[in-house]
N, C-alpha and C positions, 0 to 999 in steps of 0.2 A: 317212500319210491318203491320199493322192492313189494309192497302190501298191493300198492296202484299196480305193477306191473302183474301182477300174479291175477288180480281182479279182472283187469284187458284179459287176459290170456284164454281166461274160466268165462268170459263171455263171448270170445274170439271162438271158443271151443263148443260152446252150446249152439253160437252163430252157426258151425258148421255143424255141427247134428241134424239140427232142426230143418238146414237144408238140404242135407242127404236126404232125410223123411220126406220131406215135401216132395224132391224128385222121383223117391221111389212109390208114393203116392199116384204121383202126376203119369211114369212110367205104367203105372197098372191100369189105371182109368183110360188111359188111351190103349193099352193091349187087349182090354175086356174092349172098348169101342171098335176096334178092327175086327175083332172075332168073332161079337153079335152082328157086328156094320157087313 
């Protein structure tokens, strides 16, 4: 049970990390689009 909970927490951590990375890339592209456009 504890091992399953640990794997779930690790998956949640990676999902949050990738979501933040995607958000930063999206904001960077939006910034470039506004600055260039």
